[in-house]
C-alpha positions as CSV (number, residue, x, y, z in Angstrom):
1,M,3.7,-5.6,8.8
2,C,6.0,-6.0,11.8
3,I,6.3,-9.5,13.3
4,L,8.2,-9.8,16.5
5,M,10.1,-13.1,17.1
6,I,11.6,-14.6,20.2
7,M,13.4,-17.9,19.7
8,N,11.3,-19.0,16.7
9,K,8.1,-17.9,18.4
10,K,5.9,-15.2,17.0
11,I,4.5,-12.6,19.4
12,V,0.8,-12.4,18.7
13,L,-2.5,-11.1,20.0
14,D,-4.1,-13.7,22.4
15,V,-7.6,-13.6,21.0
16,D,-8.9,-16.2,23.5
17,R,-8.1,-13.9,26.4
18,I,-9.8,-11.0,24.8
19,I,-12.9,-13.0,24.1
20,L,-12.9,-14.3,27.6
21,E,-12.7,-10.8,29.0
22,L,-15.6,-9.7,26.7
23,K,-17.7,-12.6,28.0
24,V,-16.9,-11.7,31.7
25,L,-18.0,-8.1,30.9
26,D,-21.1,-9.4,29.0
27,R,-19.9,-7.5,25.9
28,T,-19.5,-8.6,22.2
29,K,-17.0,-8.1,19.5
30,A,-19.4,-5.6,17.9
31,W,-19.4,-3.6,21.1
32,L,-15.6,-3.6,21.1
33,A,-15.6,-2.5,17.5
34,R,-17.8,0.5,18.3
35,Q,-15.6,1.4,21.3
36,L,-12.6,1.4,19.0
37,G,-14.3,3.2,16.1
38,L,-13.9,0.2,13.8
39,T,-16.1,-2.1,11.9
40,P,-16.9,-5.5,13.2
41,G,-15.2,-6.9,10.1
42,A,-12.0,-5.1,11.2
43,I,-12.1,-6.7,14.6
44,T,-12.7,-10.1,13.0
45,H,-9.7,-9.6,10.7
46,A,-7.5,-8.5,13.6
47,F,-8.6,-11.5,15.6
48,R,-8.0,-13.9,12.7
49,T,-4.5,-12.6,11.9
50,K,-3.7,-12.1,15.7
51,S,-2.3,-8.7,14.8
52,L,-0.7,-6.8,17.7
53,F,-1.7,-3.4,16.4
54,L,-4.9,-3.2,18.5
55,A,-3.5,-4.6,21.8
56,N,-3.0,-1.1,23.4
57,R,-6.3,0.2,22.3
58,I,-8.2,-2.9,23.4
59,G,-6.4,-2.8,26.8
60,K,-7.5,0.8,27.3
61,V,-11.2,0.0,26.4
62,L,-11.3,-3.0,28.7
63,N,-9.2,-1.3,31.4
64,I,-6.6,-4.1,31.4
65,D,-2.8,-4.0,30.8
66,P,-2.3,-4.7,27.1
67,K,0.5,-7.2,28.0
68,F,-2.2,-9.5,29.2
69,F,-3.4,-9.9,25.6
70,V,0.0,-10.8,24.1
71,T,1.3,-14.3,23.8
72,T,3.7,-16.4,21.7
73,E,3.1,-19.1,19.2
74,D,5.4,-21.4,17.3
75,D,6.5,-20.3,13.9
76,K,7.2,-23.4,11.9
77,T,8.3,-21.4,8.8
78,W,11.8,-20.9,10.2
79,E,12.5,-24.5,10.9
80,K,14.5,-26.6,8.4
């Protein structure tokens, strides 16, 4: 698993933005899973772990630049 770090911040998938876009389009996570050829459980797992591996594919399905779905969060594990 690859985790990108910028100044003690993890670069992660912004799940809230994806869910907001799905609501705007009146779509569900199940619909997104079908579009990506994945199970709904795989989408739930990716959202829970905030894994970046789906950002490009989600961007293509929703016709939105995948950079819109990437954000940073604090990583407290590196602090002393």
